[in-house]
C-alpha positions as CSV (number, residue, x, y, z in Angstrom):
1,M,208.8,123.3,90.7
2,K,205.6,124.2,91.4
3,K,205.2,126.8,88.6
4,T,207.0,124.1,86.3
5,L,204.3,121.2,86.9
6,V,201.4,123.7,86.6
7,A,203.0,124.9,83.3
8,L,203.0,121.2,82.4
9,F,199.9,120.5,83.3
10,L,198.3,123.5,81.2
11,L,200.2,122.6,77.9
12,F,199.9,118.8,77.9
13,S,195.9,118.7,79.0
14,A,193.8,119.2,75.9
15,F,192.1,116.5,75.1
16,S,192.3,116.1,71.3
17,N,189.0,113.9,70.1
18,A,186.7,116.7,72.8
19,Q,184.3,118.7,71.4
20,I,184.8,121.1,74.0
21,L,188.1,122.6,74.1
22,N,189.6,123.1,78.0
23,A,190.6,126.6,77.8
24,E,192.6,126.6,80.8
25,S,195.0,123.7,79.3
26,L,196.1,127.0,77.3
27,R,197.3,128.5,80.1
28,K,201.3,128.6,80.6
29,V,201.9,129.9,84.0
30,T,204.7,132.1,84.3
31,D,206.0,135.1,85.9
32,T,208.1,136.8,83.2
33,S,206.6,138.9,80.6
34,G,207.5,137.7,77.0
35,F,207.0,134.7,74.7
36,S,206.6,131.3,76.0
37,G,205.2,127.5,74.8
38,S,206.0,124.3,73.4
39,A,205.5,122.3,70.2
40,S,205.4,118.7,70.0
41,F,205.2,116.4,66.9
42,N,205.0,112.3,66.7
43,F,205.0,110.0,63.5
44,A,204.2,105.9,64.1
45,L,204.4,103.2,61.6
46,K,202.7,99.8,62.2
47,R,202.1,96.8,60.0
48,N,200.3,93.3,61.4
49,V,197.5,92.3,59.7
50,N,196.9,96.0,58.3
51,D,199.1,99.0,57.9
52,F,199.0,101.9,60.3
53,I,200.1,105.2,60.1
54,T,199.8,108.1,63.2
55,L,200.9,111.6,62.6
56,G,200.4,114.6,65.1
57,S,201.8,117.7,66.1
58,D,200.7,120.1,68.9
59,V,202.0,123.5,68.8
60,H,201.4,126.4,71.8
61,I,202.4,130.0,71.6
62,Q,202.0,132.6,74.5
63,Y,202.8,136.1,74.8
64,K,202.5,137.8,78.4
65,N,203.1,141.6,78.9
66,K,201.8,143.0,82.2
67,K,198.1,143.2,81.8
68,H,197.9,141.4,78.4
69,L,197.9,137.3,77.7
70,A,197.3,136.1,74.1
71,I,197.6,132.4,73.2
72,F,197.5,130.5,69.9
73,K,196.8,126.5,69.8
74,N,197.3,124.2,67.0
75,D,196.1,120.4,67.6
76,V,196.5,118.1,64.9
77,H,195.8,114.6,64.9
78,F,195.6,111.8,61.4
79,Q,195.2,108.1,61.9
80,K,195.1,106.3,58.3
81,I,194.6,102.2,58.5
82,E,195.3,101.0,54.8
83,S,193.4,103.0,52.4
84,E,190.9,104.6,55.1
85,N,191.5,107.7,57.2
86,F,190.1,106.7,60.3
87,E,190.6,109.2,63.2
88,N,191.3,112.5,62.0
89,S,191.3,115.8,64.2
90,L,192.1,119.3,64.0
91,I,191.4,122.4,66.8
92,S,193.0,125.9,66.1
93,H,192.1,128.4,69.3
94,L,193.2,132.0,69.7
95,R,192.5,133.9,73.0
96,Y,193.3,137.7,74.2
97,N,193.5,138.1,78.3
98,Y,193.1,141.9,79.6
99,R,193.4,142.2,83.0
100,F,191.9,145.1,84.3
101,H,192.0,144.0,88.2
102,P,193.8,141.8,90.3
103,R,191.3,139.0,90.4
104,I,189.0,139.9,87.0
105,A,189.9,139.7,83.0
106,W,188.1,140.2,80.2
107,E,188.8,137.0,77.7
108,V,188.0,136.9,73.8
109,F,188.6,133.8,71.7
110,T,188.3,132.5,68.3
111,Q,188.5,128.9,67.5
112,G,188.0,126.5,64.5
113,Q,187.6,122.7,64.5
114,Y,187.4,119.6,62.9
115,N,186.4,115.9,64.0
116,K,186.0,113.1,61.8
117,I,184.7,110.9,64.8
118,N,182.1,113.0,66.0
119,L,181.1,114.1,62.4
120,I,182.3,117.7,62.8
121,D,183.0,118.9,59.1
122,F,183.6,122.5,60.8
123,R,182.7,124.1,64.1
124,G,183.8,127.6,64.4
125,L,183.4,129.9,67.8
126,I,183.8,133.6,68.8
127,G,183.2,134.6,72.0
128,T,184.0,137.0,75.0
129,G,183.1,137.4,79.0
130,P,184.8,138.2,82.3
131,R,187.4,135.6,84.1
132,F,187.1,135.7,87.9
133,K,190.3,134.6,90.1
134,V,188.2,133.7,93.1
135,T,191.0,132.9,95.8
136,T,194.2,134.5,96.7
137,S,196.0,131.3,98.6
138,E,199.1,130.0,97.1
139,K,198.2,126.6,97.8
140,Y,195.2,126.1,95.8
141,K,193.7,128.5,92.9
142,V,189.5,128.6,92.1
143,Y,188.8,130.7,88.7
144,V,185.0,130.8,87.1
145,G,184.4,132.6,84.1
146,T,181.1,133.4,82.3
147,L,180.9,133.8,78.5
148,A,178.7,134.0,75.9
149,M,179.7,132.7,72.0
150,F,178.8,132.4,68.5
151,E,178.6,128.8,67.3
152,Y,179.0,128.0,63.3
153,E,178.7,124.4,63.0
154,E,178.4,121.6,60.0
155,V,177.7,118.2,61.0
156,D,178.2,115.1,58.5
157,D,175.7,113.1,59.4
158,G,173.1,113.5,56.7
159,V,170.1,114.7,59.0
160,T,171.5,117.8,61.0
161,P,170.9,121.2,59.4
162,L,173.4,124.3,59.6
163,Q,173.7,125.3,62.5
164,R,174.0,129.1,63.6
165,N,173.4,129.5,67.2
166,L,174.4,131.6,70.7
167,R,175.6,129.4,73.5
168,A,176.9,130.3,77.1
169,S,179.7,129.0,78.3
170,A,180.4,128.9,82.3
171,Y,183.6,127.2,83.8
172,M,184.9,126.4,87.0
173,S,188.6,125.5,87.5
174,F,190.6,124.5,90.4
175,S,194.6,123.8,91.0
176,L,195.9,122.3,94.4
177,Y,199.7,122.1,94.9
178,P,199.8,119.2,98.2
179,T,203.5,119.2,97.6
180,D,206.3,121.2,95.6
181,H,206.2,118.1,93.4
182,I,202.5,117.1,93.0
183,T,199.7,119.3,91.3
184,I,196.2,118.6,90.5
185,V,193.6,120.5,88.4
186,S,190.1,120.0,87.6
187,T,188.4,122.4,84.9
188,T,184.6,121.8,84.3
189,Y,182.4,123.3,81.5
190,Y,178.9,124.1,81.0
191,Q,177.7,125.3,77.5
192,P,173.9,125.9,76.9
193,L,172.0,127.5,74.1
194,F,170.5,130.9,75.6
195,K,167.3,129.6,73.4
196,T,167.0,125.9,74.4
197,L,168.6,125.1,77.8
198,S,167.9,121.8,77.1
199,D,170.5,121.5,74.5
200,Y,173.8,121.8,76.3
201,R,177.3,120.0,76.8
202,I,179.5,119.4,79.5
203,S,182.9,118.6,79.9
204,S,185.4,117.9,82.9
205,Q,188.8,117.0,82.7
206,S,191.1,116.1,85.9
207,S,194.9,116.0,85.8
208,L,197.5,114.4,88.3
209,V,201.0,115.9,87.5
210,V,204.0,114.2,89.3
211,G,207.1,115.9,88.8
212,L,210.2,113.5,88.2
213,F,213.5,115.5,87.3
214,Q,214.2,118.9,86.0
215,D,211.6,119.4,83.1
216,F,209.9,116.4,83.0
217,A,207.1,114.9,84.9
218,L,204.2,112.2,84.5
219,K,201.1,113.1,83.9
220,L,197.5,110.7,84.4
221,S,194.4,112.5,83.0
222,H,190.8,111.6,82.7
223,T,188.5,113.7,80.5
224,F,184.5,113.1,80.4
225,I,182.2,114.9,77.9
226,Y,178.4,114.9,77.6
227,D,176.6,116.4,74.7
228,A,172.3,116.5,74.7
229,F,172.2,116.1,70.8
230,P,175.2,115.2,69.4
231,A,175.6,114.3,65.3
232,V,173.4,110.9,64.8
233,S,174.7,107.7,65.7
234,I,177.4,109.4,68.2
235,P,176.9,108.6,71.8
236,N,176.1,111.6,74.3
237,S,178.8,110.9,76.6
238,Q,182.5,110.4,76.0
239,Y,185.7,109.6,78.3
240,E,189.1,109.2,78.2
241,F,191.9,107.9,80.4
242,T,195.6,109.1,79.6
243,T,198.8,108.9,80.9
244,G,201.8,110.3,79.3
245,I,205.4,112.1,80.1
246,A,205.4,115.8,79.9
247,Y,208.2,118.0,79.0
248,T,207.9,122.3,79.0
249,F,210.5,125.5,78.7
250,D,210.6,128.9,78.8
């Protein structure tokens, strides 16, 4: 049950409007080699004063083989009110881990992103660095990572020029298992520019997952994001509370 709960959290904790994708949300805990993952799709049509159309899909595929781990995630959200596209976002993420030590792995990743609300026409990332397992206990786990990445960004605010930067990415993630039916996971990222440390982003996500029955669980999450220099008219800080039911399979 514990592994199922962790997998549930990892599969469904991604924050679709976030400027920083929680990479911990991509890791599906499993003891078996081979492919695993999930796919979800949703559609909603609503009419009151206006016509609303909402579409979304979340696809996650993972392959694990001894010391190797490859992860792919594609998250798409689209909302249309009358004839206006209101909230569109896309994140595609590909990550590879090679574990050359029981407590150390090397990560390589690339990511493409579009987010209308945050005025991001395109953000491309490619990065690499080590990931460390700090603890050995099965009742709680702590991981830290330090990566360097190249960032290419086009912002649609009419002011910000094309960005090509080298940015650091440091994170800490911990998981707690108070009982076989409860999992608590929290991950925090700090991403400053190498050349200007005052230009940084912070993202923190915490989730509580409570097992209900079989492969279903109740999940509550809080996400907080801070960007020191967002696009013009976009607030520095954003947050979201979410509650939902999660399902996963191997």
